[in-house]
FIMAR-427886 format. One line per field, with one value per residue (C-alpha): residue number from 1; x negated, y negated, z; residue in three letters. Coordinates in Angstrom, 1 decimal, m for minus. Last residue first. Layout:
N
num	(NUM ...)
xx	(X ...)
yy	(Y ...)
zz	(Z ...)
residu	(ALA ...)
***
This chain:
312
num	(312 311 310 309 308 307 306 305 304 303 302 301 300 299 298 297 296 295 294 293 292 291 290 289 288 287 286 285 284 283 282 281 280 279 278 277 276 275 274 273 272 271 270 269 268 267 266 265 264 263 262 261 260 259 258 257 256 255 254 253 252 251 250 249 248 247 246 245 244 243 242 241 240 239 238 237 236 235 234 233 232 231 230 229 228 227 226 225 224 223 222 221 220 219 218 217 216 215 214 213 212 211 210 209 208 207 206 205 204 203 202 201 200 199 198 197 196 195 194 193 192 191 190 189 188 187 186 185 184 183 182 181 180 179 178 177 176 175 174 173 172 171 170 169 168 167 166 165 164 163 162 161 160 159 158 157 156 155 154 153 152 151 150 149 148 147 146 145 144 143 142 141 140 139 138 137 136 135 134 133 132 131 130 129 128 127 126 125 124 123 122 121 120 119 118 117 116 115 114 113 112 111 110 109 108 107 106 105 104 103 102 101 100 99 98 97 96 95 94 93 92 91 90 89 88 87 86 85 84 83 82 81 80 79 78 77 76 75 74 73 72 71 70 69 68 67 66 65 64 63 62 61 60 59 58 57 56 55 54 53 52 51 50 49 48 47 46 45 44 43 42 41 40 39 38 37 36 35 34 33 32 31 30 29 28 27 26 25 24 23 22 21 20 19 18 17 16 15 14 13 12 11 10 9 8 7 6 5 4 3 2 1)
xx	(45.2 45.8 42.1 41.4 44.1 42.4 39.0 40.4 42.2 39.0 37.0 39.6 39.5 35.7 35.8 38.3 36.0 33.1 35.4 36.4 32.8 31.5 27.7 27.1 30.4 30.1 26.5 27.0 30.1 28.1 24.9 26.1 27.8 24.5 22.2 23.7 25.1 23.4 20.1 19.9 20.4 17.7 15.2 16.0 15.6 12.3 11.0 11.9 10.5 12.5 12.6 16.2 17.1 20.9 21.9 19.5 17.9 21.2 23.0 20.2 20.6 24.4 25.2 22.5 22.9 26.7 26.5 24.1 26.3 29.4 27.6 26.1 29.5 30.7 27.3 26.6 29.9 29.1 25.6 26.8 29.5 27.3 27.5 30.9 32.6 29.6 28.2 31.6 31.9 28.4 28.4 31.8 30.8 27.7 29.6 32.2 29.7 27.4 30.3 31.8 28.4 28.0 31.5 31.0 27.5 28.7 31.7 29.8 26.9 28.9 30.5 27.2 25.3 27.7 27.7 23.9 23.8 26.2 24.0 20.9 22.8 21.3 22.6 22.0 23.2 20.8 19.9 23.6 23.3 20.4 22.0 25.3 24.2 25.2 23.8 20.5 18.3 16.3 19.2 18.2 20.5 17.9 19.1 22.7 25.3 27.8 29.4 33.2 33.4 30.7 32.4 35.8 34.1 32.8 36.2 37.9 35.6 36.1 39.9 39.9 37.7 39.9 43.0 41.4 40.5 43.9 45.5 43.4 44.4 48.1 48.0 46.4 49.0 51.8 50.4 49.9 46.5 47.9 50.5 48.3 45.3 47.0 45.6 42.2 41.5 37.8 36.9 39.8 40.4 36.8 36.5 39.5 38.0 34.7 36.6 38.3 34.9 33.7 36.9 36.0 32.5 34.0 36.4 33.7 31.6 34.6 35.7 32.1 30.9 34.0 34.2 30.6 31.0 34.1 32.3 29.6 32.0 33.7 30.5 29.7 26.8 23.6 20.8 18.9 16.4 19.1 19.0 18.3 21.2 23.7 22.6 22.8 26.2 27.5 25.9 27.3 31.1 31.3 29.2 31.6 34.7 33.3 32.3 35.7 37.4 35.0 35.9 39.5 39.1 37.2 40.0 42.6 40.0 39.9 43.7 44.7 45.8 42.7 44.4 47.0 44.4 45.2 45.1 42.1 40.1 41.0 39.6 36.4 36.1 36.5 33.4 31.2 32.2 31.8 28.5 27.1 27.8 26.2 23.1 22.9 23.1 20.5 18.1 18.6 18.1 15.0 12.6 13.9 13.5 10.0 9.0 10.5 8.5 10.0 11.6 14.9 16.8 16.1 19.7 20.8 23.9 26.8 29.2 27.5 25.4 28.6 30.5 27.6 27.3 31.1 30.9 27.9)
yy	(23.8 27.2 27.8 24.3 25.0 28.4 26.8 24.2 26.7 28.8 25.8 25.0 28.7 28.7 25.5 27.0 30.1 27.9 26.1 29.4 30.7 27.7 27.2 25.2 23.2 22.3 21.2 19.3 17.5 16.3 15.4 12.4 10.8 11.5 9.9 6.4 5.0 7.4 7.7 4.1 2.9 5.3 4.0 0.4 1.0 2.8 m0.1 m2.7 m0.9 m2.0 1.6 1.5 4.6 4.5 2.3 3.0 6.2 7.7 6.7 8.2 11.6 11.5 12.0 14.5 16.5 16.7 17.6 20.5 21.7 21.8 23.6 26.1 26.8 29.8 31.4 30.8 32.4 35.5 35.8 35.5 38.0 40.9 42.6 41.4 39.7 38.2 36.7 35.3 33.3 32.1 30.8 29.0 27.6 26.2 24.8 23.0 21.8 20.2 18.6 17.2 15.9 14.2 12.7 11.2 9.9 8.2 6.6 5.5 4.3 2.2 0.2 0.3 m1.1 m4.0 m4.6 m4.6 m6.9 m9.3 m9.4 m10.2 m12.7 m15.9 m18.7 m19.9 m16.7 m15.2 m12.3 m11.4 m10.5 m8.0 m5.9 m6.1 m4.7 m6.8 m5.0 m4.7 m5.5 m8.4 m10.7 m14.2 m17.0 m18.9 m22.1 m22.0 m19.4 m20.0 m16.6 m16.5 m13.2 m11.4 m9.7 m9.3 m7.5 m4.7 m4.3 m4.3 m1.6 0.6 0.2 1.1 4.1 5.4 4.9 6.7 9.7 9.7 9.8 12.8 14.7 13.7 15.1 18.3 18.7 18.4 20.9 23.6 24.2 25.8 28.1 29.2 29.7 31.7 35.1 33.6 32.1 31.9 31.8 29.7 27.7 26.7 26.0 23.6 21.9 21.4 19.8 17.5 16.5 15.8 13.6 11.7 10.8 10.1 7.6 5.7 5.6 4.6 1.7 0.8 0.4 m1.3 m3.8 m4.8 m5.0 m7.2 m9.5 m10.0 m10.6 m13.1 m14.9 m14.8 m12.6 m13.7 m11.8 m14.5 m12.8 m10.6 m7.4 m5.1 m6.9 m5.0 m1.7 m2.9 m4.4 m1.2 0.8 m1.0 m0.4 2.1 4.7 4.5 4.9 7.9 9.4 8.9 10.5 13.6 13.9 13.8 16.6 18.5 18.0 19.3 22.1 23.3 23.0 25.2 24.1 25.4 28.3 25.8 24.2 20.7 18.6 20.3 20.1 16.5 15.6 17.7 15.9 12.6 13.4 14.7 12.0 9.1 10.3 11.3 7.8 6.3 8.3 7.5 3.8 4.2 6.0 3.5 0.3 1.5 0.7 m2.9 m3.2 m1.9 m4.4 m7.3 m6.3 m7.7 m4.4 m3.0 m6.2 m9.5 m10.3 m13.9 m14.9 m17.1 m19.9 m19.7 m22.8 m24.8 m23.6 m24.4 m27.9 m28.4 m27.4 m29.7)
zz	(m56.3 m54.7 m54.7 m53.2 m50.5 m49.7 m49.4 m47.0 m44.9 m44.8 m43.5 m40.8 m39.8 m39.6 m37.5 m35.1 m34.8 m33.9 m31.4 m29.9 m29.6 m27.7 m27.5 m30.8 m30.6 m26.9 m27.1 m30.4 m29.0 m26.0 m27.8 m29.6 m26.6 m24.7 m27.2 m27.6 m24.3 m21.8 m23.6 m24.9 m21.3 m20.1 m22.8 m22.0 m18.2 m18.9 m21.1 m18.4 m15.4 m12.4 m11.2 m9.9 m7.9 m7.5 m10.4 m13.3 m12.2 m11.1 m14.3 m16.4 m14.9 m14.6 m18.2 m19.3 m16.1 m16.4 m20.2 m19.3 m16.4 m18.7 m21.5 m19.0 m17.3 m19.4 m19.8 m16.1 m15.2 m17.4 m16.0 m12.4 m13.0 m13.9 m10.6 m9.7 m6.7 m4.8 m8.1 m9.1 m5.9 m5.8 m9.4 m9.0 m5.6 m7.0 m9.9 m7.7 m5.1 m7.6 m9.5 m6.2 m5.3 m8.7 m8.6 m5.1 m6.1 m9.3 m7.6 m4.5 m6.6 m8.9 m6.1 m4.0 m7.0 m7.3 m3.6 m3.5 m6.4 m4.8 m1.6 m3.8 m6.0 m4.7 m7.0 m10.6 m12.3 m14.8 m12.5 m12.5 m16.2 m15.8 m13.0 m14.9 m18.2 m21.2 m24.2 m26.0 m23.0 m21.5 m21.2 m22.1 m21.0 m18.9 m17.1 m15.8 m15.1 m12.2 m11.3 m11.9 m13.7 m11.7 m8.8 m10.7 m13.6 m11.4 m9.6 m13.0 m14.3 m11.2 m11.4 m15.1 m14.7 m11.8 m13.9 m16.9 m14.6 m13.0 m16.5 m17.4 m14.2 m14.8 m18.3 m17.1 m14.3 m16.8 m19.2 m16.5 m14.8 m11.6 m13.1 m16.1 m13.9 m11.1 m12.2 m13.1 m9.6 m9.3 m13.0 m14.6 m11.4 m11.0 m14.7 m14.5 m11.4 m13.3 m16.2 m13.7 m12.3 m15.8 m16.3 m13.1 m14.5 m17.9 m16.5 m14.8 m18.0 m20.1 m17.8 m16.7 m20.4 m21.5 m18.7 m19.1 m22.9 m22.6 m20.2 m22.7 m25.5 m23.5 m22.8 m26.4 m27.7 m29.4 m31.0 m32.9 m35.2 m36.7 m38.7 m35.7 m34.1 m36.3 m34.8 m31.2 m31.7 m33.3 m30.5 m27.4 m26.9 m29.7 m27.7 m24.8 m27.1 m28.9 m25.6 m24.2 m27.3 m26.9 m23.2 m24.0 m26.6 m24.0 m21.4 m23.9 m24.8 m21.2 m20.6 m23.7 m27.2 m28.9 m30.7 m32.0 m34.2 m35.6 m32.5 m30.9 m34.2 m34.7 m31.2 m31.9 m35.3 m33.5 m31.4 m34.2 m36.8 m34.4 m32.9 m36.3 m37.6 m34.4 m34.8 m38.5 m37.8 m35.1 m37.4 m40.2 m38.2 m36.2 m39.1 m39.3 m35.6 m35.7 m38.4 m36.4 m33.3 m30.2 m28.8 m27.7 m27.8 m26.2 m26.1 m26.0 m23.9 m24.9 m23.5 m20.1 m20.7 m21.6 m18.6 m16.3 m17.8 m17.4 m13.8 m13.2)
residu	(PHE ASN ASP GLN SER ASP MET HIS GLN ASN LYS LEU ARG LYS ILE ALA ASN ARG ILE ASP LYS ASN ARG LEU THR TYR ILE ALA PRO ASN LEU LEU PRO THR ILE VAL THR TYR PHE VAL ALA LEU PHE LYS ASP MET TRP THR ILE ASN LEU PRO TRP LEU TYR ILE PHE ILE CYS PRO GLY PHE PHE LEU LEU VAL VAL THR ILE HIS SER THR CYS THR SER LEU ALA LYS SER ALA GLY ASP LYS SER ASN LEU ARG VAL THR LEU LEU ILE TYR THR TYR SER MET LEU LEU LEU ILE PHE CYS THR THR ALA LEU ILE GLY SER ASP ALA ASN ILE LEU MET GLY LEU THR HIS THR ASP MET CYS ALA LEU LYS ILE VAL LEU PRO ILE ASP CYS PHE PHE SER ASP VAL ILE ARG SER GLY CYS PHE PRO LEU ASP LEU ILE MET ALA LEU GLN SER MET ALA HIS VAL PHE GLY ILE THR TRP SER ILE LEU VAL LEU TRP ILE CYS LYS GLN ARG ASP MET ILE SER SER TYR HIS LEU PRO LYS CYS ILE ALA VAL TYR ARG ASP TYR ALA MET THR VAL LEU LEU VAL MET GLU GLY GLY ALA PHE PHE HIS VAL GLY PHE ILE GLN THR MET CYS GLY GLY PHE SER ILE THR LYS ASN ASP LYS LEU PHE ASP THR THR LEU LYS PRO THR THR VAL SER SER LEU CYS PHE ASP VAL PHE SER LEU ASN ALA LEU LEU PHE TYR MET PRO SER HIS LEU HIS PRO ASP THR ILE PHE LEU LEU VAL VAL PHE LEU ASN GLY VAL VAL THR MET LEU TYR LEU MET SER PHE PRO LEU LEU LEU PHE THR GLN LEU LEU ARG SER ASP CYS LEU GLY ARG PHE ILE PHE GLU SER ALA MET SER GLN ASN ALA GLU GLU MET)
***
């Protein structure tokens, strides 16, 4: 029986976003372009931070890390999704499936904590500006980023540990475009109701804790500045709007999928696409379009490129 289970669990089959072969062919180019834009946009922000000394501050150090995490998160699922549009048989090995699960929870969990760190950075900058440089020094920023990666790793390992030894038999069809834990555990030949609750609780505790901390942080920022200056609320809102937008875009789908499951297949697929494909693309666009320092850094980079061409 163990050999049969091992054989049956050697691979899984994705149902994909849709059943229509024509629609899958049509979606190939848009999703390829979305992934290309995600890679270019996020790595461009990282490159901009590395090359421009004007951006060597805690806020942009954290933003560069967020862009790198978004690039990694999108790369876990989107390349496979895109290539599967060309295939009738969308299979993934057991090891590949477990790697996807680990990657999604590692980078998503790390991003949640990183967003809290960015909120803390804005709190110190706006509410304690005179002590900002001493509180958010280089060493503390590095430690905060390392903590976010560590929490993401521990979260991913805890999720993986709960499903790695599950006996899989019978159907191997995952009704999605990647290995999402709630769908994968349904294929186990045992009662997984309690296990599912534990897995959702694990993800739910992390997501809820981070979301509550974010709400408290940004609420406190706005209230504090509003009480201390007449036009402070508008300035604080202008500074924090990009951060708040990214938080809502990231946590919205996660809350619906893990904390408030609708059990509607097309809705689950749409939300999964949103937080693994769309959100990593939107983040650099939101920060780039709304941030004056980054726009100026892009202009300086463009001018340097033009000067080098003139000298050549």
